[in-house]
C-alpha positions in Angstrom: 74.1 96.9 100.3 76.8 93.9 102.2 78.7 91.2 100.6 79.0 87.9 101.0 81.6 86.4 103.9 83.0 84.6 100.8 83.1 88.3 99.0 84.9 89.8 102.1 87.7 86.9 102.6 88.1 87.2 98.8 88.7 90.5 99.1 91.5 90.1 102.4 92.8 87.4 100.3 93.4 89.9 97.7 94.3 92.8 100.3 96.9 90.5 101.7 99.0 89.6 98.4 98.2 92.7 96.5 97.0 95.7 98.3 97.6 97.0 102.3 97.0 100.0 104.9 100.0 102.0 106.0 100.4 104.8 108.2 103.5 107.3 106.0 105.4 110.1 108.0 105.9 113.2 105.9 109.4 115.6 106.4 107.3 118.3 108.2 106.4 115.3 111.0 102.7 115.2 110.1 101.3 112.2 109.5 99.0 110.4 106.8 97.4 107.3 106.4 96.6 104.8 102.4 94.2 102.8 102.7 95.0 100.1 99.1 92.6 97.1 99.1 94.6 95.9 96.2 97.3 96.8 93.0 96.8 94.5 89.8 97.7 94.2 86.2 94.6 91.6 85.5 92.0 93.8 84.8 89.6 91.1 85.8 90.8 91.2 89.8 90.9 95.2 89.6 86.8 94.5 87.9 85.8 92.0 90.8 87.6 93.5 93.9 86.0 97.8 92.1 82.6 95.6 92.4 82.8 94.7 95.8 83.9 98.5 97.4 81.0 99.8 95.4 78.7 96.5 96.4 79.7 98.3 100.2 79.3 101.9 98.9 82.7 102.5 99.6 84.8 106.1 97.7 87.8 104.8 96.5 90.0 106.5 94.0 92.0 104.0 91.7 94.8 104.5 88.5 96.5 103.3 86.0 99.5 103.5 86.4 101.9 104.0 83.5 105.0 104.9 84.6 107.1 101.5 84.0 110.5 102.9 81.8 109.6 102.8 78.4 110.2 98.9 77.7 107.1 96.8 76.1 107.5 94.2 78.4 106.0 95.7 81.2 102.4 95.0 81.9 99.6 98.4 82.7 99.4 98.3 86.9 96.0 99.1 88.5 95.8 100.8 92.1 92.8 101.5 93.6 92.3 103.2 97.1 89.9 103.8 99.4 89.5 107.8 100.1 87.4 108.5 102.8 88.6 109.0 106.4 85.3 106.6 107.5 84.6 104.5 103.9 88.4 103.7 105.0 87.3 102.9 109.0 84.2 100.8 107.3 86.0 98.7 105.0 88.8 98.1 107.9 86.5 96.8 110.2 84.8 94.3 107.8 87.7 93.4 106.3 90.5 92.9 109.2 89.0 89.9 110.8 89.4 88.1 107.4 93.9 89.5 107.2 96.3 87.2 108.4 100.0 88.2 109.4 101.8 91.8 108.6 98.9 93.2 106.5 96.1 92.3 109.4 98.9 94.2 111.7 99.1 97.5 109.5 95.4 97.3 109.6 94.5 97.4 112.7 97.3 99.6 113.0 95.9 102.4 110.4 92.6 101.8 112.2 93.5 102.7 115.7 95.4 105.9 113.5 91.4 107.0 112.3 89.9 106.6 115.3 92.0 109.5 116.6 90.4 112.3 117.6 90.9 115.3 115.0 94.1 113.7 114.7 96.9 115.8 115.6 97.9 117.5 112.2 97.4 120.5 113.1 99.9 122.3 115.0 99.2 125.7 115.6 96.8 125.3 118.6 98.4 126.6 122.2 101.7 126.5 122.9 102.4 122.8 121.9 105.5 121.1 120.0 104.5 118.6 117.0 106.2 116.1 119.1 103.7 116.9 121.7 101.0 116.7 119.4 101.7 114.0 117.3 102.3 111.5 120.0 99.5 109.3 119.5 100.3 109.0 115.7 103.8 109.1 116.4 103.4 105.8 118.1 100.9 103.9 116.2 103.7 104.6 113.2 106.7 103.4 115.1 104.7 100.1 116.2 103.8 99.3 112.5 108.0 99.9 111.7 108.6 97.4 113.6 108.9 94.1 112.1 110.2 91.3 114.0 111.9 88.6 112.4 109.3 85.2 111.3 109.6 82.1 113.7 111.2 79.6 111.0 108.5 76.9 110.3 108.6 73.5 109.1 105.1 74.1 106.3 106.7 71.6 104.1 106.7 68.8 107.2 
């Protein structure tokens, strides 16, 4: 089942403000991905985002983050992550046209990362060094790390 363009636009707006897609590098040189449509303290926003993901038939993981200092003024934070490669690819394909700014750039890089063939995470094959095997992933990771300075804009004028 699919959801409307309006719901996709809403979900993209939530992801622009409260989520993201990133490539991370482990200490051993291997790479991994994370597609997090939303992290928020408002249960109604989380419920609506989950309803959208359910409508798309995507597998996701959610957790209630209570790792805050034991003070009473902190709200409980809810995190939602997509946990299967094919579901993450499908989600990003649907949501990228609606994203803007750096979140769109990061989502495009993660989508390219997920499309790499059998990703180069398994270093034991042949005599190649890990650096050689991980080159496509490393290139995407490095592109993600580059953050150009935003141009000054007269938004208010």
